[in-house]
C-alpha positions in Angstrom: 101.7 -126.1 -63.6 102.3 -125.5 -59.9 99.9 -123.6 -57.6 102.0 -120.5 -57.5 102.0 -120.2 -61.3 98.3 -120.7 -61.4 97.8 -118.0 -58.7 100.0 -115.6 -60.6 98.2 -116.3 -63.9 94.8 -115.8 -62.2 96.1 -112.5 -60.6 97.3 -111.3 -64.0 93.9 -112.1 -65.6 92.1 -110.2 -62.7 94.4 -107.2 -63.1 93.9 -107.2 -66.9 90.1 -107.4 -66.4 90.2 -104.5 -63.9 92.3 -102.4 -66.2 90.1 -102.9 -69.2 87.0 -102.2 -67.0 88.6 -99.0 -65.8 89.6 -98.0 -69.4 86.1 -98.8 -70.6 84.6 -96.6 -67.9 87.1 -93.8 -68.7 86.4 -94.0 -72.4 82.6 -93.7 -71.7 83.2 -90.7 -69.5 85.4 -89.1 -72.1 82.9 -89.8 -74.9 80.1 -88.2 -72.7 82.3 -85.1 -72.0 83.1 -84.9 -75.7 79.4 -85.1 -76.6 78.6 -82.3 -74.2 81.4 -80.1 -75.5 80.5 -80.7 -79.1 76.8 -80.0 -78.4 77.7 -76.8 -76.6 80.0 -75.8 -79.5 77.2 -76.5 -82.0 74.7 -74.5 -79.9 77.1 -71.5 -79.6 77.8 -71.7 -83.3 74.1 -71.6 -84.1 73.6 -68.7 -81.7 76.6 -66.8 -83.1 75.5 -67.4 -86.7 72.0 -66.0 -85.9 73.6 -63.0 -84.2 76.1 -62.3 -87.1 73.5 -62.7 -89.8 71.3 -60.0 -88.1 74.1 -57.5 -87.8 75.4 -54.6 -89.9 79.1 -54.2 -90.7 80.7 -50.8 -90.4 84.3 -49.6 -90.3 85.8 -48.6 -87.0 89.1 -47.1 -85.9 91.4 -48.4 -83.1 91.7 -45.6 -80.6 93.5 -47.4 -77.8 95.7 -50.5 -77.4 96.2 -51.4 -73.7 97.0 -54.4 -71.4 93.8 -56.3 -70.6 92.2 -55.7 -67.2 93.2 -59.2 -66.0 96.8 -58.5 -67.0 96.9 -61.2 -69.7 97.0 -60.3 -73.3 95.9 -57.0 -74.8 92.7 -55.1 -75.3 91.8 -52.7 -78.1 89.2 -50.0 -78.0 87.5 -49.2 -81.3 85.5 -46.2 -82.2 82.8 -46.4 -84.8 80.0 -44.1 -86.0 76.4 -45.0 -86.7 73.9 -42.2 -87.7 76.3 -39.5 -86.6 76.6 -41.0 -83.1 80.0 -42.3 -81.9 80.3 -45.5 -80.0 83.2 -47.4 -78.4 83.7 -51.2 -78.3 86.4 -53.1 -76.4 87.8 -56.4 -77.7 90.4 -58.7 -76.2 93.2 -59.5 -78.6 94.6 -63.0 -78.7 97.9 -62.0 -80.4 100.8 -60.7 -78.5 102.3 -58.5 -79.8 99.1 -57.3 -81.4 98.7 -56.7 -85.1 96.5 -53.8 -84.3 97.9 -50.3 -84.0 96.4 -46.9 -83.2 94.5 -45.6 -86.1 94.0 -49.0 -87.8 90.7 -49.6 -89.5 88.8 -52.7 -88.3 85.3 -53.9 -89.0 82.6 -53.7 -86.3 79.3 -55.6 -86.3 76.3 -54.2 -84.6 72.5 -54.6 -84.5 70.6 -52.0 -86.4 68.2 -51.4 -83.5 71.0 -51.4 -80.9 74.1 -49.8 -82.4 75.8 -49.6 -79.0 76.2 -53.4 -78.9 78.9 -53.6 -81.5 81.7 -56.2 -81.6 85.0 -56.2 -83.4 84.6 -58.5 -86.4 87.7 -60.8 -86.1 87.6 -64.6 -86.1 88.7 -65.0 -82.4 86.3 -62.4 -81.1 83.3 -63.8 -83.0 84.1 -67.6 -83.0 86.9 -68.2 -80.5 84.9 -70.1 -77.8 83.0 -72.1 -80.4 86.3 -73.2 -82.1 88.0 -74.0 -78.7 85.1 -76.1 -77.5 84.9 -77.9 -80.8 88.6 -78.7 -80.8 88.6 -79.9 -77.2 85.4 -82.0 -77.9 86.9 -83.7 -81.0 90.2 -84.3 -79.1 88.3 -86.0 -76.2 86.3 -88.0 -78.6 89.5 -89.2 -80.3 91.0 -90.2 -77.0 87.8 -92.1 -76.1 87.8 -93.9 -79.4 91.4 -95.0 -79.0 90.7 -96.1 -75.4 87.7 -98.1 -76.6 89.8 -99.6 -79.4 92.4 -100.7 -76.8 89.7 -102.3 -74.7 88.3 -104.2 -77.7 91.8 -105.4 -78.7 92.5 -106.7 -75.2 89.1 -108.5 -75.2 89.8 -110.1 -78.6 93.2 -111.2 -77.3 91.6 -112.8 -74.2 88.9 -114.5 -76.3 91.5 -115.9 -78.6 93.2 -117.5 -75.7 96.3 -115.2 -76.0 96.6 -114.9 -72.2 97.1 -118.6 -71.5 100.5 -120.0 -70.6 101.6 -123.2 -72.4 103.5 -125.7 -70.2 
């Protein structure tokens, strides 16, 4: 094997090592980010579960459907009554066009001691952020696992001598 071929082989090995080192680092960063997002999702789920389990459910009525303040999506305003006192609660609606119409009945959750702190009882309003963080966390973890698997496959290939040229 001539000097140029040896030089090119060594350069290829160095580039492969640098690429696997970068991929290993990236997979570690992705795994750490996934762990943070999944921990945050679990924390929010526990907080939300505690809040929901301490609330009372009551029927409410949609009194307004309007464009959200930020101009993206819709917002509904729901009126509900607790102990002869009327309250209003606003909720962003993820669907467009909305499935809510004026006069529709929706469930509202509120604390018995603080009935003015009601929230519309739909899945996105109650659990949306928890679900989104969980999905992003699991996705990042999946990418990190695949990246780590690729690094491991390249290392096994190198250890088996798969990167050597035969004369």
